C-alpha positions as CSV (number, residue, x, y, z in Angstrom):
1,A,0.0,0.0,0.0
2,K,2.9,2.4,0.7
3,P,3.7,3.0,-3.0
4,I,0.0,3.8,-3.7
5,I,-0.3,6.1,-0.8
6,D,2.9,7.8,-1.6
7,K,1.9,8.3,-5.2
8,A,-1.4,9.7,-4.1
9,K,0.4,12.2,-1.9
10,V,-2.0,11.5,1.0
11,S,-1.5,14.0,3.9
12,H,-4.2,12.8,6.2
13,A,-5.8,9.4,6.8
14,V,-8.2,7.8,9.2
15,L,-6.9,4.6,10.9
16,V,-9.7,2.2,11.6
17,T,-9.0,-1.0,13.5
18,S,-10.2,-2.9,16.6
19,D,-9.9,-1.0,19.9
20,F,-7.4,-3.5,21.3
21,H,-5.2,-3.2,18.2
22,M,-5.2,0.6,17.8
23,Q,-2.1,1.3,19.8
24,R,0.1,-1.1,17.8
25,A,-1.5,0.0,14.5
26,T,-0.7,3.6,15.4
27,V,2.9,2.8,16.1
28,V,3.3,0.9,12.8
29,F,1.5,3.4,10.6
30,K,3.4,6.4,12.1
31,A,6.7,4.6,11.5
32,I,5.8,3.8,7.9
33,F,4.0,7.1,7.1
34,P,5.6,9.8,9.3
35,E,4.5,12.5,6.8
36,I,0.8,11.6,7.2
37,S,-1.4,13.0,10.0
38,F,-3.9,10.4,11.3
39,S,-7.3,10.5,12.9
40,Y,-8.3,7.3,14.7
41,A,-11.5,5.3,14.8
42,P,-11.2,2.3,17.1
43,A,-13.9,-0.2,16.6
44,P,-15.2,-1.7,19.8
45,T,-14.5,-5.4,20.4
46,K,-17.3,-7.1,22.2
47,L,-15.5,-9.8,24.1
48,P,-15.4,-10.8,27.7
49,K,-13.0,-8.7,29.8
50,Q,-10.6,-11.6,30.3
51,E,-10.2,-12.2,26.6
52,L,-9.8,-8.5,25.9
53,D,-7.1,-8.3,28.6
54,R,-5.3,-11.2,26.9
55,L,-5.5,-9.4,23.5
56,Y,-4.2,-6.1,25.0
57,A,-1.3,-7.9,26.7
58,H,-0.5,-9.6,23.3
59,E,-0.5,-6.3,21.6
60,Q,1.7,-4.7,24.2
61,K,4.3,-7.5,23.8
62,A,4.2,-7.1,20.1
63,I,4.9,-3.4,20.4
64,E,7.8,-4.1,22.8
65,R,9.3,-6.6,20.3
66,G,8.9,-4.1,17.5
67,I,10.7,-1.4,19.4
68,K,13.7,-3.8,20.0
69,T,14.1,-4.5,16.3
């Protein structure tokens, strides 16, 4: 997608993803597209709290791994 977005000279985009994934998606998109300003639209995930906590923990670990590399 990067070549297409670069060619289109996009300056603003709306990032839409699940609420538990928004933090990691934000980190990734800002790293790949530092010249784009973003608005965010997290989509609610209707799961039990225990499952959401597991997903949030997984996302946090993925962010930490990404920062190390």
